[in-house]
C-alpha positions as CSV (number, residue, x, y, z in Angstrom):
1,X,-13.7,7.1,-89.6
2,X,-11.9,4.8,-87.0
3,X,-13.7,3.7,-84.0
4,X,-12.3,4.1,-80.6
5,X,-12.0,1.6,-77.8
6,X,-11.2,2.7,-74.2
7,X,-9.2,0.6,-72.0
8,X,-8.9,1.5,-68.1
9,X,-6.4,-0.3,-66.1
10,X,-3.7,0.2,-63.4
11,X,-0.1,0.9,-64.9
12,X,0.9,3.8,-62.6
13,X,0.7,2.4,-59.6
14,X,2.8,-0.3,-60.4
15,X,6.2,1.5,-61.3
16,X,9.3,-0.4,-62.3
17,X,7.1,-3.4,-63.0
18,X,7.0,-3.6,-66.9
19,X,5.6,-7.2,-67.0
20,X,2.3,-5.7,-65.5
21,X,2.5,-2.9,-67.7
22,X,2.8,-5.5,-70.7
23,X,-0.2,-7.2,-69.3
24,X,-2.3,-4.4,-70.4
25,X,-0.6,-3.0,-73.4
26,X,-1.1,-5.9,-75.4
27,X,-4.8,-5.4,-75.3
28,X,-4.3,-1.7,-76.7
29,X,-1.5,-2.9,-79.2
30,X,-4.2,-5.5,-80.4
31,X,-6.6,-2.9,-80.8
32,X,-4.3,-0.5,-82.8
33,X,-3.4,-3.4,-85.2
34,X,-7.2,-3.7,-86.2
35,X,-7.1,0.0,-86.9
36,X,-8.8,1.4,-84.0
37,X,-7.8,4.8,-81.9
38,X,-7.1,3.6,-78.4
39,X,-8.0,5.7,-75.2
40,X,-6.2,4.6,-72.0
41,X,-7.4,5.7,-68.8
42,X,-5.3,5.3,-65.4
43,X,-5.5,6.9,-62.0
44,X,-2.9,8.1,-59.7
45,X,-2.9,7.0,-56.0
46,X,-0.6,7.2,-53.2
47,X,2.8,5.6,-54.3
48,X,1.8,5.7,-58.1
49,X,4.1,7.2,-60.5
50,X,2.9,9.3,-63.2
51,X,6.4,9.5,-65.3
52,X,6.2,5.5,-65.1
53,X,2.7,5.8,-66.9
54,X,3.8,8.2,-69.4
55,X,6.8,5.8,-70.4
56,X,4.5,2.8,-70.9
57,X,2.3,4.8,-73.0
58,X,5.2,6.0,-75.3
59,X,6.5,2.3,-75.4
60,X,2.7,1.6,-76.9
61,X,2.7,4.4,-78.9
62,X,-0.1,6.1,-77.1
63,X,1.5,9.6,-76.3
64,X,-1.6,12.2,-76.2
65,X,-4.0,9.2,-75.9
66,X,-4.1,8.5,-72.3
67,X,-5.3,10.3,-69.2
68,X,-4.0,10.0,-65.8
69,X,-7.4,10.7,-63.4
70,X,-6.2,12.6,-59.9
71,X,-7.8,13.4,-56.9
72,X,-10.2,16.4,-56.9
73,X,-11.0,15.8,-60.8
74,X,-7.8,16.8,-62.2
75,X,-6.0,14.8,-64.8
76,X,-2.3,14.3,-66.8
77,X,-2.8,14.0,-70.3
78,X,-6.0,14.4,-71.9
79,X,-8.7,16.7,-69.9
80,X,-11.7,15.2,-68.0
81,X,-13.7,17.2,-70.4
82,X,-11.8,15.4,-73.5
83,X,-12.2,12.1,-71.6
84,X,-16.0,12.2,-71.3
85,X,-16.2,13.2,-74.8
86,X,-14.3,10.5,-76.1
87,X,-15.9,7.7,-73.8
88,X,-19.4,8.9,-75.4
89,X,-18.1,8.1,-78.8
90,X,-16.1,5.1,-78.1
91,X,-17.6,1.8,-79.3
92,X,-16.5,0.2,-75.9
93,X,-14.6,0.5,-72.6
94,X,-12.6,-2.5,-71.8
95,X,-12.3,-1.8,-67.8
96,X,-9.8,-4.3,-66.6
97,X,-10.6,-6.0,-63.4
98,X,-13.6,-3.2,-62.8
99,X,-10.4,-0.8,-62.3
100,X,-12.3,2.5,-63.4
101,X,-14.9,3.2,-60.6
102,X,-15.7,7.1,-61.6
103,X,-19.2,7.3,-61.8
104,X,-19.3,10.0,-64.3
105,X,-16.7,8.3,-66.5
106,X,-18.6,5.1,-66.3
107,X,-21.7,6.7,-67.0
108,X,-20.3,8.4,-69.8
109,X,-19.4,5.3,-71.8
110,X,-21.8,3.6,-74.2
111,X,-20.8,0.0,-73.2
112,X,-18.9,-1.1,-70.6
113,X,-17.3,-4.3,-70.8
114,X,-15.5,-6.1,-67.6
115,X,-11.9,-7.6,-68.4
116,X,-11.2,-10.0,-65.9
117,X,-7.5,-11.1,-65.9
118,X,-7.2,-12.3,-62.5
119,X,-10.0,-15.3,-62.7
120,X,-11.3,-16.4,-59.3
121,X,-10.5,-13.9,-57.1
122,X,-13.3,-11.2,-58.0
123,X,-16.1,-13.7,-58.6
124,X,-15.1,-15.4,-55.1
125,X,-15.2,-12.0,-53.6
126,X,-18.6,-11.3,-55.0
127,X,-19.9,-14.7,-54.0
128,X,-19.1,-14.0,-50.3
129,X,-19.9,-10.6,-50.5
130,X,-16.8,-9.3,-49.9
131,X,-16.7,-6.9,-52.8
132,X,-18.5,-6.6,-56.2
133,X,-16.4,-4.8,-59.0
134,X,-18.9,-6.1,-61.5
135,X,-21.9,-4.1,-61.1
136,X,-22.9,-2.0,-63.7
137,X,-21.0,-3.4,-66.7
138,X,-22.9,-5.0,-69.8
139,X,-20.6,-7.5,-70.9
140,X,-18.1,-9.9,-68.7
141,X,-15.1,-11.2,-70.4
142,X,-12.2,-13.4,-68.6
143,X,-8.8,-15.0,-69.4
144,X,-10.4,-17.8,-67.3
145,X,-10.6,-20.0,-70.4
146,X,-12.4,-22.7,-68.8
147,X,-15.2,-20.9,-66.5
148,X,-18.1,-22.9,-66.8
149,X,-16.6,-26.3,-66.9
150,X,-17.4,-29.0,-65.1
151,X,-14.0,-29.3,-63.3
152,X,-13.8,-25.4,-62.8
153,X,-15.3,-24.0,-59.4
154,X,-15.0,-20.5,-60.1
155,X,-18.6,-19.0,-59.4
156,X,-20.3,-17.8,-62.2
157,X,-22.5,-15.3,-60.5
158,X,-25.4,-16.1,-63.2
159,X,-23.3,-14.2,-65.6
160,X,-22.5,-15.0,-69.3
161,X,-18.5,-15.4,-69.4
162,X,-16.7,-14.5,-72.7
163,X,-13.6,-16.5,-72.9
164,X,-10.4,-15.2,-74.1
165,X,-6.6,-15.7,-74.2
166,X,-3.8,-13.1,-73.5
167,X,-2.7,-10.9,-76.4
168,X,0.6,-10.4,-77.0
169,X,1.8,-7.8,-79.9
170,X,4.4,-10.1,-82.0
171,X,6.2,-7.3,-83.5
172,X,7.1,-6.3,-79.9
173,X,8.4,-9.9,-79.4
174,X,10.6,-11.2,-82.2
175,X,11.6,-14.6,-81.8
176,X,15.3,-15.0,-80.4
177,X,17.4,-18.2,-80.7
178,X,19.4,-19.6,-77.8
179,X,19.6,-18.4,-74.1
180,X,20.3,-19.9,-70.9
181,X,18.1,-21.7,-68.2
182,X,14.4,-21.9,-67.4
183,X,13.3,-18.6,-66.3
184,X,10.1,-16.5,-65.0
185,X,9.2,-13.2,-63.5
186,X,6.6,-12.7,-60.6
187,X,5.8,-11.8,-57.2
188,X,5.9,-14.2,-54.1
189,X,2.7,-12.8,-52.4
190,X,1.2,-10.1,-54.9
191,X,-1.7,-7.6,-54.1
192,X,-4.3,-10.2,-53.0
193,X,-4.4,-12.3,-49.9
194,X,-5.7,-15.9,-49.5
195,X,-9.3,-17.0,-49.8
196,X,-11.7,-19.6,-48.4
197,X,-13.9,-20.9,-51.2
198,X,-15.5,-24.5,-51.1
199,X,-14.1,-25.5,-47.9
200,X,-10.4,-24.8,-48.6
201,X,-8.2,-22.0,-48.1
202,X,-6.8,-20.9,-51.9
203,X,-3.4,-19.4,-51.7
204,X,-1.0,-17.4,-53.8
205,X,2.2,-18.3,-56.0
206,X,4.1,-18.6,-52.6
207,X,2.0,-21.5,-51.7
208,X,2.7,-23.3,-54.9
209,X,6.6,-22.6,-55.0
210,X,6.9,-24.0,-52.0
211,X,6.1,-27.0,-53.5
212,X,8.6,-26.6,-56.2
213,X,11.3,-25.7,-53.9
214,X,13.1,-29.0,-54.7
215,X,12.5,-28.8,-58.6
216,X,16.0,-27.6,-59.9
217,X,17.6,-31.0,-57.7
218,X,15.5,-33.1,-60.1
219,X,16.9,-32.4,-63.6
220,X,20.2,-31.1,-64.9
221,X,19.1,-27.5,-65.8
222,X,19.6,-24.2,-64.4
223,X,16.2,-22.6,-63.0
224,X,16.0,-18.9,-61.9
225,X,13.1,-16.5,-60.7
226,X,13.1,-12.9,-61.0
227,X,11.1,-12.6,-57.7
228,X,9.8,-9.8,-55.9
229,X,9.9,-11.2,-52.3
230,X,9.9,-9.3,-49.1
231,X,12.6,-9.3,-46.8
232,X,10.1,-10.9,-44.1
233,X,10.0,-13.9,-46.3
234,X,13.8,-14.8,-45.7
235,X,13.0,-18.1,-44.6
236,X,11.4,-18.8,-47.8
237,X,14.1,-17.0,-49.9
238,X,16.8,-19.5,-48.1
239,X,14.4,-22.6,-48.9
240,X,14.6,-21.6,-53.0
241,X,18.1,-21.2,-53.0
242,X,18.9,-24.3,-50.9
243,X,16.6,-26.0,-53.4
244,X,18.6,-25.1,-56.4
245,X,17.0,-21.7,-57.4
246,X,19.1,-18.8,-58.7
247,X,17.1,-16.0,-57.7
248,X,17.4,-12.0,-58.9
249,X,15.5,-9.1,-57.8
250,X,13.3,-7.9,-60.6
251,X,13.0,-4.2,-59.6
252,X,16.6,-3.8,-59.6
253,X,17.3,-5.7,-62.7
254,X,14.4,-5.6,-64.6
255,X,12.7,-2.5,-63.9
256,X,12.6,-0.8,-67.3
257,X,11.1,-2.2,-70.3
258,X,14.7,-3.0,-72.1
259,X,15.9,-4.9,-69.1
260,X,12.5,-7.0,-68.9
261,X,12.5,-7.7,-72.5
262,X,16.1,-8.8,-72.6
263,X,15.7,-11.0,-69.4
264,X,12.9,-13.1,-71.4
265,X,15.0,-13.1,-74.8
266,X,18.2,-14.4,-72.9
267,X,16.3,-17.1,-71.4
268,X,16.1,-20.8,-72.7
269,X,12.3,-21.4,-71.6
270,X,9.9,-20.4,-68.8
271,X,9.0,-22.4,-66.0
272,X,5.8,-21.0,-65.0
273,X,4.4,-21.6,-61.5
274,X,0.8,-20.3,-60.7
275,X,-0.9,-18.8,-58.0
276,X,-2.7,-21.8,-55.7
277,X,-5.9,-20.2,-56.7
278,X,-5.8,-20.3,-60.2
279,X,-4.8,-24.1,-60.0
280,X,-7.4,-25.3,-57.5
281,X,-10.4,-23.6,-59.0
282,X,-9.2,-24.8,-62.4
283,X,-10.2,-21.7,-64.2
284,X,-8.0,-21.9,-66.9
285,X,-5.7,-18.8,-66.6
286,X,-2.9,-18.5,-69.0
287,X,-0.3,-15.8,-68.1
288,X,0.5,-12.9,-70.2
289,X,4.0,-13.3,-69.6
290,X,4.0,-16.6,-70.6
291,X,2.5,-15.3,-74.2
292,X,5.5,-13.0,-74.4
293,X,8.0,-16.1,-73.8
294,X,6.3,-18.1,-76.4
295,X,6.2,-15.0,-78.9
296,X,9.9,-15.0,-78.3
297,X,10.6,-18.4,-79.5
298,X,11.0,-19.6,-75.6
299,X,9.3,-22.8,-74.7
300,X,6.9,-22.6,-71.8
301,X,6.7,-25.2,-68.8
302,X,3.1,-24.0,-67.4
303,X,1.6,-25.2,-64.5
304,X,-2.0,-26.6,-65.2
305,X,-4.7,-24.5,-64.5
306,X,-6.9,-26.1,-67.1
307,X,-6.0,-23.9,-70.0
308,X,-5.5,-27.0,-71.9
309,X,-8.9,-27.0,-74.0
310,X,-7.8,-23.6,-75.0
311,X,-4.4,-24.1,-75.9
312,X,-2.5,-27.1,-77.5
313,X,0.1,-28.6,-75.3
314,X,2.9,-31.1,-75.8
315,X,5.3,-29.1,-78.1
316,X,6.6,-25.4,-77.5
317,X,3.9,-25.3,-74.5
318,X,4.0,-28.1,-72.0
319,X,2.1,-28.2,-68.9
320,X,2.7,-30.1,-65.4
321,X,1.1,-30.6,-62.2
322,X,3.6,-31.5,-60.0
323,X,7.5,-31.4,-59.5
324,X,8.1,-34.8,-60.8
325,X,5.9,-33.6,-64.3
326,X,7.7,-30.2,-64.4
327,X,11.4,-32.2,-64.3
328,X,10.1,-34.3,-67.3
329,X,9.1,-31.3,-69.2
330,X,12.3,-29.5,-68.5
331,X,14.1,-32.6,-69.5
332,X,12.1,-32.7,-72.8
333,X,12.7,-29.3,-73.8
334,X,16.3,-29.6,-73.2
335,X,16.4,-32.5,-75.3
336,X,14.9,-31.0,-78.4
337,X,15.3,-27.4,-77.9
338,X,15.1,-26.3,-81.4
339,X,11.9,-28.3,-82.1
340,X,10.2,-26.9,-78.9
341,X,11.6,-23.1,-79.7
342,X,10.2,-23.1,-83.4
343,X,6.7,-24.5,-81.8
344,X,6.7,-21.7,-79.3
345,X,6.6,-19.1,-81.7
346,X,4.4,-21.0,-84.0
347,X,1.7,-21.1,-81.1
348,X,2.0,-17.6,-80.4
349,X,1.3,-16.7,-83.9
350,X,-1.4,-19.0,-84.3
351,X,-3.1,-18.5,-80.9
352,X,-1.8,-15.2,-78.9
353,X,-1.1,-12.8,-81.6
354,X,-3.0,-9.6,-80.3
355,X,-4.6,-8.8,-83.5
356,X,-6.2,-12.1,-83.7
357,X,-7.2,-12.2,-80.2
358,X,-8.9,-8.9,-80.3
359,X,-10.5,-9.8,-83.5
360,X,-11.9,-12.6,-82.0
361,X,-13.0,-10.7,-78.9
362,X,-14.7,-7.9,-80.7
363,X,-16.3,-10.3,-82.8
364,X,-18.0,-11.8,-79.7
365,X,-19.0,-8.4,-78.7
366,X,-20.3,-7.5,-81.9
367,X,-18.0,-4.6,-81.7
368,X,-15.5,-5.3,-84.6
C-alpha cells in the first residue's frame, strides 16, 4: 500500500502567481515521483481564490487529493472528516512555513515536519519574541542550506535544521534552447517587512534591487524583470527604468501557468537578486524559481546568499555579490551561451530534480 505525505501551504491566497504555486507544487510532485500519495491542505482567507487552488491542483494532478479549509470548519474538496482520517494514516505532514495552525488537524498528524522556505524570517521573529510558528513540530527542514555555518547569522533556536534544496519537477520544465535577455520574476516588497537583527536593519528585495539599478548599463545585454511593484513605488520604478531595466507586470502578463512557463523558457538566462535578509544573514537560500530556470536550460546568475556549499557554481550557475560581479557573470554567459545552457540543465538534473531532492529529504527523516 502506498504511503501518504501531507503538505500544507498557501496557494489560494496568492491568485495569479504561478511562480508561488510552483514553489509548493515541486514538493508534491517529488513525493508523487517516489510513489507516495499526496494530500494537499490550504486555507481560504479573505482575498483568496478557491478556483486558483483548484487550477493549481489540476496542474499537479492532485484533483480529489486536496482540501481547502474554510471558516467555521467547512471545506472545499475533501471533507474535514476525510482530512483527519488521511492525516492519521499519513507518514508525515510537511507544514510549509508553519502555515497549518488548526489544532485538530495538527493533532491528527502522526509526525509534523516544519518546512522553512523563507530562511531567516521565522527564526528572527521567534528569537525576538514576535511570533513562533515552530512550536508543536517534530522535525525542522529548511532551504537555508547554510544554517549553522560559521558565517551564517540566522538563529538556530536550539533546533537541529535539516538542509534541503528546492525541488523542481524536471518533466514539467523541459530544456528549451535559445531565448532573449536576462530576466526574472518577483515582488518588489513582498508580504514581510524589514527586520532588526544583530544591530542591522535587514530589508527585502527592494533594498538590493536599488543597488543594482544601473546593472544594465554595465554590460551589453538585455535585462528585464516581471516585477510586482505598487504604484506608490513609482520613483523606484523610474529608477530601474532609467538604469536600463525593462519592466513587465507579472499579474497581467504571467498570471497563468502557461504564460509563466513561457516567460521563463523564452529567456536566455535568469538574473536573480535576493532579498537583503537572505544576503546579509548568509542562510544559503536558493530560489525555487531559479531551479525552474536551470531545468529549462537557462543559466542563472544568482546573488550570493551562502548557497555555494550546496551547489556548484561557475558553469550554468554563476554567483555574484555586487553589480560589477553580476555584469562579469552576464558577459561570461553571453560569451558561451551553449556551454552554460547545457550545464544549467545538467545541474538541475543532478542537484534539484524533485525525486532526488525528496528522496534525500525523506531518507534524512527516516520516512522513505
